[in-house]
N, C-alpha and C positions, 0 to 999 in steps of 0.2 A: 732065315734059309733062300727062303729061296728065292729074293731079293738078289742077295747078294750072289745066285748063279748068278739067274739075270745081270745084273755087272758088267761080275766077271766078263763069261760072254758080250758084251757088248761094248768094254773096251782093251781086249782083247788082238782084236783087229785091227784098235787103232798102233797098235802097240807093232802091228805090223808091219799096215800104213808105209809106221812115220822112221823104220828104220829103213825104206825102198830109198826115202825121195829126195832128193839130191836139193839141195838146199842153191842159194847162187846168189852175192849181192849188187847194188851198182850205184857208184856214186852220181844220183839224177842229173840234182845241180850244177857236181863241175865238167860232166859230160851234155849238159843244155849247154852250157859257158859257157863252148869250148864251138859247138854249131854256128858258124857264119855267121850261118840267117839270122842270128839271136841278133849281132851289130848291125847288118842292114835295118834288121826290126828294131834298136832303138835308136837309129838315124832317127829314119822313122817317120817314131816316136816325137821325136826333140825340135825334128821338124816344123808340126805338125801345135807341136805344146805352143812351139814361136810365134807360128799365124796367128793362133788363139793370140797370146798374151800384149801380141802387136795391135792386132785385133782391140784390143781388151784398153791399153793407154791408150787410140785414138780417138775412142767414149771414155775415158777420167777425161784427156786430158778438156776434146768440148765442154765433161761437166764442169769443169777451174771452171773453164773460160765464163760462164754465162753465171754461174754462182758467186765469183769475183765481179761480175762485171753489172748483177745486180745487186749487188751487196755497199755498188760502191755508188750508184743508184739510186739505190728505194726508198729515198726521202726525197729527191723531188717526183714521183711515180708516183700517181693515179691509183688509187686503190684498186682499180679496176684490172690495169694493166702488171702492180705488186699481182698480184693476182693468180696471174694468166704465167707472169715470168714463175712464177712460184712452180705451177705446175708445170712448165718447162722440162724446166727445172728436176721434176721432180717426174715426170715419165722418162730422163735420158738416166736416174738413178733407177728405175725398176727393169729396165732398155735391158742396163746395166750387171743389179740381179739377176737375168731367167737370163740373159747371155750367159756367163760365167754358168749358170747347174747347165743346161745348153752344150757351153764348151762343154766337159766335165763329164757330162753322157757321150760325144762324142770320143771324144778318147778315151775312152773304158769300152767303149766300142771300136773304136778302129785296133787297139791293143789283141782285143778276146780277136777278134779277126784272123792280128798277124802271127798272133801266139795256136791258133790250132791247129795252122797246120804243124810248126814245130813240134806241138805236145805231140803230135801223132805220125812224128817223120821220127824222133826218138821209141817214143811204142812201138810203131813196129819192127824194130834198129832189135829193143828188147826180145819177144817177143817171136823173131827168129833167131837171133843170138837165143834165148832158152832152147825149142824149138832143137838144134842144129845139135849139144849138147846137150840134153835131154833134162830141161832141171824142169821138180814138178813148179819149185818157186824160186822167183827172184827178186827180190827187198830191198828195197831202198834204205840205209844205216842209219838214214837222217831219224826212218818212223821209230829206232828198236833203241832199245836202253845198253840193248849187249847184241854184239855176234862174237858164236861162238866161235874154235878152230877149225869145222866141221870143213864151212860157209867158201864158199870159191868166192875169189873177185874174175869179178865176171866185167869190168870195167874199164877195162882195154879191147873184147871185147869184143863193148858194145859201139869205144870210137871207132876201131875198126870196124864195123861193117860201116860205119855209118860216112866212110876216110878222113877220120881227125887224125 
């Protein structure tokens, strides 16, 4: 009986707080994609990817040339020269593999570097809308399975705050 009373005393305040909560939702993905900074970021990322792709293609061409030369001449080469050329081919292949890893890391780093201020701008706008309209919670409906009828769609307010 004592446990029941303690449980009721703990649960009752939660019910009062939940009744006063003002909840809104923002479709963050929709707003994010409408931001002009996103298209600028996508262009910069496409340019960076193209640069890395061109560099890798040059390395691939060098590898293919060395390999085809080696195959064509291998019967006429001495054992020592064969080993040296095979080592050159392996070195090019190792350089290519290393280049791919470094390029992937650089692309991820650049993407995060460009993405962070955009996400921060969106987050700031959501917080301002929440403060200005007295929302207790602003949530993203993509993360929910159900959005009740009491929730307010604050997406247009955030879009306006961002000038979209």
